[in-house]
C-alpha beads as a LAMMPS data file, in Angstrom:
LAMMPS data file: protein, C-alpha beads

175 atoms
174 bonds

1 atom types
1 bond types

-500.0 500.0 xlo xhi
-500.0 500.0 ylo yhi
-500.0 500.0 zlo zhi

Masses

1 110.0

Atoms # bond

1 1 1 -8.826 3.686 -12.506
2 1 1 -9.971 4.818 -9.080
3 1 1 -11.592 7.997 -7.834
4 1 1 -8.282 8.984 -6.175
5 1 1 -7.439 12.260 -7.894
6 1 1 -4.656 14.641 -6.884
7 1 1 -5.586 18.052 -5.546
8 1 1 -2.158 19.370 -6.510
9 1 1 1.139 18.141 -7.859
10 1 1 4.748 19.276 -7.941
11 1 1 7.453 18.290 -10.411
12 1 1 10.422 17.267 -8.238
13 1 1 12.833 16.855 -11.169
14 1 1 15.640 19.395 -11.219
15 1 1 15.017 22.073 -13.872
16 1 1 18.385 21.416 -15.517
17 1 1 17.094 17.990 -16.629
18 1 1 14.090 19.451 -18.460
19 1 1 11.793 16.567 -17.459
20 1 1 8.024 16.877 -17.504
21 1 1 5.877 16.268 -14.452
22 1 1 4.735 12.640 -14.266
23 1 1 1.059 11.860 -14.778
24 1 1 -0.769 10.350 -11.799
25 1 1 -2.987 8.176 -14.013
26 1 1 0.066 6.387 -15.472
27 1 1 1.560 5.876 -12.019
28 1 1 -1.727 4.609 -10.588
29 1 1 -2.022 2.153 -13.468
30 1 1 1.409 0.739 -12.527
31 1 1 0.385 0.638 -8.851
32 1 1 -2.845 -1.219 -9.680
33 1 1 -0.903 -3.711 -11.793
34 1 1 1.734 -4.429 -9.135
35 1 1 0.821 -7.888 -7.823
36 1 1 1.982 -8.921 -4.337
37 1 1 3.942 -12.111 -3.929
38 1 1 7.374 -13.520 -3.182
39 1 1 10.050 -11.061 -4.256
40 1 1 7.464 -8.321 -4.781
41 1 1 7.016 -6.945 -1.284
42 1 1 6.132 -3.398 -0.458
43 1 1 7.345 -1.960 2.854
44 1 1 5.161 -0.419 5.563
45 1 1 6.538 1.953 8.189
46 1 1 4.540 2.612 11.352
47 1 1 5.509 4.369 14.579
48 1 1 6.469 2.438 17.707
49 1 1 5.232 3.747 21.080
50 1 1 8.589 5.494 21.634
51 1 1 8.283 7.281 18.259
52 1 1 10.908 5.176 16.496
53 1 1 10.044 3.718 13.077
54 1 1 8.989 0.102 12.566
55 1 1 9.306 -1.133 8.970
56 1 1 8.146 -4.475 7.639
57 1 1 7.486 -6.012 4.248
58 1 1 3.879 -6.822 3.455
59 1 1 1.675 -8.184 0.702
60 1 1 -0.536 -5.459 -0.708
61 1 1 -3.599 -5.016 -2.845
62 1 1 -4.732 -1.795 -4.538
63 1 1 -8.483 -1.331 -4.385
64 1 1 -10.602 1.785 -4.896
65 1 1 -7.606 4.128 -4.698
66 1 1 -6.249 2.725 -1.431
67 1 1 -3.673 0.179 -0.286
68 1 1 -5.061 -2.863 1.542
69 1 1 -3.169 -5.490 3.525
70 1 1 -3.712 -8.209 6.112
71 1 1 -2.234 -8.491 9.583
72 1 1 -2.803 -10.297 12.851
73 1 1 -4.427 -8.357 15.703
74 1 1 -1.445 -8.760 18.048
75 1 1 1.336 -7.949 15.548
76 1 1 3.524 -4.868 16.174
77 1 1 2.376 -3.039 13.014
78 1 1 -1.253 -3.548 14.023
79 1 1 -0.689 -2.315 17.565
80 1 1 1.208 0.680 16.181
81 1 1 -1.599 1.566 13.751
82 1 1 -4.263 1.279 16.443
83 1 1 -2.272 3.800 18.515
84 1 1 -1.400 6.077 15.563
85 1 1 -2.809 5.427 12.089
86 1 1 -0.154 7.514 10.285
87 1 1 2.138 5.376 8.144
88 1 1 4.305 5.326 5.035
89 1 1 4.709 2.739 2.283
90 1 1 7.670 2.200 -0.039
91 1 1 6.536 0.450 -3.201
92 1 1 9.006 -0.689 -5.854
93 1 1 7.322 -1.811 -9.067
94 1 1 7.800 -2.041 -12.804
95 1 1 8.684 1.416 -14.119
96 1 1 8.411 3.343 -10.855
97 1 1 9.472 3.529 -7.255
98 1 1 6.586 5.040 -5.295
99 1 1 6.222 6.151 -1.696
100 1 1 2.876 6.813 -0.068
101 1 1 2.047 8.700 3.119
102 1 1 -1.302 7.812 4.595
103 1 1 -3.533 6.719 7.427
104 1 1 -4.465 3.083 8.008
105 1 1 -7.691 1.827 9.532
106 1 1 -9.213 -1.601 9.926
107 1 1 -11.759 -2.712 7.329
108 1 1 -14.805 -4.420 8.846
109 1 1 -17.137 -4.413 5.820
110 1 1 -17.458 -8.105 4.836
111 1 1 -17.952 -7.199 1.153
112 1 1 -14.637 -5.323 1.026
113 1 1 -12.876 -8.122 2.944
114 1 1 -14.312 -10.595 0.404
115 1 1 -12.992 -8.489 -2.500
116 1 1 -9.519 -8.216 -0.931
117 1 1 -9.453 -11.983 -0.256
118 1 1 -10.381 -12.592 -3.888
119 1 1 -7.506 -10.396 -5.057
120 1 1 -5.048 -12.297 -2.869
121 1 1 -6.429 -15.656 -3.995
122 1 1 -6.043 -14.606 -7.645
123 1 1 -2.375 -13.886 -6.852
124 1 1 -1.827 -17.387 -5.468
125 1 1 -2.523 -17.126 -1.719
126 1 1 -5.209 -19.742 -0.918
127 1 1 -7.250 -17.541 1.401
128 1 1 -10.921 -16.796 1.896
129 1 1 -13.032 -14.240 3.692
130 1 1 -14.970 -15.219 6.785
131 1 1 -17.008 -12.203 7.794
132 1 1 -14.627 -9.353 8.573
133 1 1 -11.417 -11.459 8.601
134 1 1 -9.393 -13.582 6.188
135 1 1 -8.394 -17.174 6.844
136 1 1 -5.895 -19.422 5.072
137 1 1 -3.695 -22.427 5.833
138 1 1 -0.655 -20.097 6.005
139 1 1 0.512 -16.511 5.588
140 1 1 3.716 -14.512 5.686
141 1 1 5.548 -14.919 9.010
142 1 1 5.239 -11.169 9.687
143 1 1 1.427 -11.381 9.595
144 1 1 1.236 -13.586 12.685
145 1 1 -1.256 -16.427 13.121
146 1 1 -4.696 -16.172 11.521
147 1 1 -7.352 -15.183 11.209
148 1 1 -6.106 -11.902 9.736
149 1 1 -7.670 -8.494 9.783
150 1 1 -7.731 -6.276 6.696
151 1 1 -6.423 -2.716 6.864
152 1 1 -6.930 0.093 4.347
153 1 1 -4.360 2.849 3.909
154 1 1 -5.997 6.038 2.697
155 1 1 -3.362 7.841 0.661
156 1 1 -2.646 11.435 1.708
157 1 1 0.293 11.994 -0.661
158 1 1 2.529 10.036 -3.021
159 1 1 5.921 10.518 -4.655
160 1 1 6.910 8.612 -7.781
161 1 1 10.350 8.264 -9.294
162 1 1 10.267 6.972 -12.848
163 1 1 12.854 4.213 -13.140
164 1 1 12.796 3.823 -16.935
165 1 1 13.451 6.094 -19.887
166 1 1 14.492 9.623 -19.016
167 1 1 13.192 9.307 -15.470
168 1 1 11.394 12.015 -13.565
169 1 1 9.946 12.640 -10.129
170 1 1 6.604 14.055 -9.020
171 1 1 4.716 14.488 -5.735
172 1 1 0.925 14.486 -5.504
173 1 1 -1.311 15.550 -2.602
174 1 1 -4.759 14.000 -2.287
175 1 1 -6.054 15.857 0.785

Bonds

1 1 1 2
2 1 2 3
3 1 3 4
4 1 4 5
5 1 5 6
6 1 6 7
7 1 7 8
8 1 8 9
9 1 9 10
10 1 10 11
11 1 11 12
12 1 12 13
13 1 13 14
14 1 14 15
15 1 15 16
16 1 16 17
17 1 17 18
18 1 18 19
19 1 19 20
20 1 20 21
21 1 21 22
22 1 22 23
23 1 23 24
24 1 24 25
25 1 25 26
26 1 26 27
27 1 27 28
28 1 28 29
29 1 29 30
30 1 30 31
31 1 31 32
32 1 32 33
33 1 33 34
34 1 34 35
35 1 35 36
36 1 36 37
37 1 37 38
38 1 38 39
39 1 39 40
40 1 40 41
41 1 41 42
42 1 42 43
43 1 43 44
44 1 44 45
45 1 45 46
46 1 46 47
47 1 47 48
48 1 48 49
49 1 49 50
50 1 50 51
51 1 51 52
52 1 52 53
53 1 53 54
54 1 54 55
55 1 55 56
56 1 56 57
57 1 57 58
58 1 58 59
59 1 59 60
60 1 60 61
61 1 61 62
62 1 62 63
63 1 63 64
64 1 64 65
65 1 65 66
66 1 66 67
67 1 67 68
68 1 68 69
69 1 69 70
70 1 70 71
71 1 71 72
72 1 72 73
73 1 73 74
74 1 74 75
75 1 75 76
76 1 76 77
77 1 77 78
78 1 78 79
79 1 79 80
80 1 80 81
81 1 81 82
82 1 82 83
83 1 83 84
84 1 84 85
85 1 85 86
86 1 86 87
87 1 87 88
88 1 88 89
89 1 89 90
90 1 90 91
91 1 91 92
92 1 92 93
93 1 93 94
94 1 94 95
95 1 95 96
96 1 96 97
97 1 97 98
98 1 98 99
99 1 99 100
100 1 100 101
101 1 101 102
102 1 102 103
103 1 103 104
104 1 104 105
105 1 105 106
106 1 106 107
107 1 107 108
108 1 108 109
109 1 109 110
110 1 110 111
111 1 111 112
112 1 112 113
113 1 113 114
114 1 114 115
115 1 115 116
116 1 116 117
117 1 117 118
118 1 118 119
119 1 119 120
120 1 120 121
121 1 121 122
122 1 122 123
123 1 123 124
124 1 124 125
125 1 125 126
126 1 126 127
127 1 127 128
128 1 128 129
129 1 129 130
130 1 130 131
131 1 131 132
132 1 132 133
133 1 133 134
134 1 134 135
135 1 135 136
136 1 136 137
137 1 137 138
138 1 138 139
139 1 139 140
140 1 140 141
141 1 141 142
142 1 142 143
143 1 143 144
144 1 144 145
145 1 145 146
146 1 146 147
147 1 147 148
148 1 148 149
149 1 149 150
150 1 150 151
151 1 151 152
152 1 152 153
153 1 153 154
154 1 154 155
155 1 155 156
156 1 156 157
157 1 157 158
158 1 158 159
159 1 159 160
160 1 160 161
161 1 161 162
162 1 162 163
163 1 163 164
164 1 164 165
165 1 165 166
166 1 166 167
167 1 167 168
168 1 168 169
169 1 169 170
170 1 170 171
171 1 171 172
172 1 172 173
173 1 173 174
174 1 174 175
């Protein structure tokens, strides 16, 4: 897995249920295996200029312990992140529902953009990297027209709710 290791954790399950704290490594494995695509959206919340929330579905990739996504330079979520990089992600996936709090910044390293494009292409989006942007014949309507920039969300904290078996809930802090 990645180098993203929690500095501390807290079991959020009520004591009366007697559930153990979830293990970050198991949750991260589920996160890394969650492939973006139709019907598998995660949801990004940014802050509008007036402080109100703006939430939109997006296609994600998990790389090196961070969430990556594409967006057009003039799209609301992009403008919001340029003004304030703080954001939250809601991520439903097999076995867990996970939320992340983090900070998003544009990725300009062509090698990372190439890796992210390769991950998307492996998932079925016919895209390719061109320098520090991604191009393709189409994208999700919420991404705006291409070419698309890549953003990385550095995870500050995460909460996972186990949605199978006995359940459980844990919060981790990474900074």
